[in-house]
N, C-alpha and C positions, 0 to 999 in steps of 0.2 A: 912532548911525549905525554899521552894520557893514558890513565887506568880504571877500569870500572869492574865492579865485583857484581857476579851473576850469581844471586841465591839459586841453589838448586830444591826446588819445590817437589820432586817427587815423590818424598817420603811424606808420612804423617804422622812420625816421631812416637813410633812404637816401643824403640828399646828403653829408651831412659825411663819410661813409667811403670816398667815391670820389674816385679820382685817375686821369688818363689814364695807360693803360699800354701804350704802343705799342712793340713788340718787331721792326718791321722794321728791321732792321740786318744787316750784312754779307749773307749768301747768303739769309737768311729774310725773304721777302715779307709773310709772315702777320703779322696784328695780334691780340695778345693781348687777349682780354676777358673781365675777370672777373664772375661770376654770384655774387650774394648772395640767399639765401632765408631769410626769417622766417617763424616762425609763432605764432600765438596760440589757446590752447584755451579758449573761451568754456563747455564742457560741453556743449552740443547742437550747436556745431560749431567746425571748425577755420579761421581765417581765413590764407591764406598770400599773402604780400606779397615780391615781389623786384625787383630792379633789377639793373644792370649799369652796367660801369664806362668804355665807351668812347663817347664822343658820336658819333663817325662811322661806328659800327654803328645808330645808331637806326633810321634808315630802313629799312636791310636787315633787321632783325630784327624790325620792325614787320610787312614783307613776309614772312618765314618764319614768325614766331610762336615760342612756346615749348612743349613739353610737358613736361606736369607728371603725375608718376605715384606710386602709393602701395604700400607693401608692408605687411602686416598682421602683428602680433605679439600675443602674449598678455601684459599689462603684468607680471604676475608672473613667468613663467617665462622671458620672451622667446623662444618658441618661436613657428612660424608657425601662423596660425591659420585661414588661408584657403588661396588659389593661391599656391603658392611661385614666385612671380615678381611683380614689380613690375605692375601694373595703371595704364594710362591713365585720368586722372580726367576730362578735358574730352570724351574721343570724337574730340579733334583737336588740333591745334595751336590756341593760345590768342593771339589777335591784337589789335590795338586795334579798336574800332567805326568802323564806316562814319559817313559824314557822316549817313544817315538814321537810325541809331541814337542818336547823338547828338542829334538835334534831338527825337525822342522822349521822351528822359530827362532830359534837363537842364534847370533854369529858371534865371532869373535870380538868384535867391537863394542858388544854390552857386557864388559867384564863382571858387572854386579849380576846380569841373569845367568853367566858361566856359575859363578859363584854359588848361585841358589841351587843351580842344579845338582853341582858336585854336591853340596850340602845333603840335600835331598836323596841322591840317588849313589853317590860314591860309596864305595866299600870301606868297612873299618879297617883303622890301621892298627888297632889294640891286638896284639899276641896275646897268647895265654903265659900266665906266669910262668917262668922257667922251674920256679920252685914249688909247682902247683897250688899256690895259694889263690884259690878261688874269689876269696873276697878282695882282692888285691885286683884281679882283672874285671871283676865287675865295677869296682870303684873307676878304675880306668876308662872302662868302657861309658859309665853314667857321666864321667868328665868330659869325654869325646862328644857325648851326644847334646850334652848342654852347650857346649862350644859351637857345634854345629847349628844347633836353635837359634844362639845369639847372632852368628855370621848371616844366618837365612833371614832373621829380621833384619838386618843391618842393609842385606842386600836388597829386600822387600823395599825399605824406605828410600832407596837410591835408586831404583828400576821399576818403573810399571810393569813390563814385562816379566822380571821376577816376581813381584808380588803376583801377579795373574797364576804364572805357573806354579806358584806354592800355594793356590787355592786361597790367596788372602784378599784379594781383590776383585770387584765387580762394577761394570760401567751400566748404570740405568740409562738408555737412551730413548725410553719410551715415557718422554715426560712431557706436560705441557705447562705454559705460562698460566698463571692465576690458580694455580694448584699448590698444596702443601702434601708433602708425603712423610709418613711415619714407617721408618724403616726397622725391623725386627730381625736379631741375628741370633741362631741357638745353634748348638752341635748338634749332629744327627746320632744323639747315644740313646741308650735304654737306662730307666730308672736303676737297674740292678749293675749296672757297669760301675769300675773302680773309681772312675772321675767322676764330679759333681760340679757342672758347669752352670753359672748363670746365664741369665738372656741381657742382650744388650739392644739396645732401643737409640736410635737417632731422628730427630725430625729436622727436614729440610722445608723450607717455604722457596716455592721457585721465585718469587721477589727478590730474594736475597742472593745475590750472584757473588760468588767467591771472587774476591780483590786480595793478590797479595800485598804484604806489607813492602816498602821500598827497602832495600837493603842499607844499612848506616853505611855512611861514606868511609872510605879507608883514611886512615893515616897514614902520610908518605914520609917516609926518611931516608934522603937520598945519604949513600955511601961511597965508596972507593969502587967504582966499577961495578956497584950493586945497588939496588932500591929495595927496601924493606917495607911491607906492607901489613897494616895492622888494622883490626876493625872488630868491633864489638858484636856478639853475635844477634840476630835478628830473631824475634819471638817467629815459630812457625816454619823456620828452614832446618834441614838437615846438613847441607853441605854447600860448599861455594865452589865457583869456576871464576878464576882471574883471567880477566883480557886484557891486552895492551893494543894502543894502536899507536902509529908513526906518523900518521897524517891527519891528524886533528880531529879524528872521530869518524872518519870516512869508512876507513876498514877495521878490522879488530881480529888479534891473535891470541887464541888461546894459550894460556901458559901453562896449566895443568890438564892431566887429565881425569883425575880421579880427584 
């Protein structure tokens, strides 16, 4: 009987690298929010994924959206080949889907897309404090929002549909070989807003096509009516599927769904 480990590449690993970064100290009322932008070149398209560091900015940024722009260069000479300025990719701010869009695109099979929609659109479960303690109620609401934000990022890492619906993913299909693209991401905000966000950049050479690393072979430990599999985490992967074959690798049956 054979086993194989299939690493799930849906995610771009945005959860682990983020910590809250609040700079509202002294005379500075602004909250600093760090943006992270990553890209993968698949040859016929470039997939871009992004995230940000501050749960408290989530609802605000969902309303404002993100601007994604691109600058085109020659892959060999690094000279501009098109318009000598950044061009907006999406035609406007990229925002999460409305409820109607989610209803028309997700299915019960995509559990992580369902989780993302619930995190984004679900009603709050926090009730007013029975003793009238407003501060306690606000603390619970803040904790709930942070949990929603964390689970939304997890869902986005595990489902392309979830990340697109959350307004954290874009596919650039208008690409050409021999080109190099500089992508720039910034929030659609105003200087007087409460949150202060940086600008994220990533460079993609079309000659450098993304190739996933081979997952590490698992260690197999037979037992009494069971087999235990252990493996080391491979760089660049978010999660894994485990499959089993009873016919020498001709067919495979998935053992875990999530």
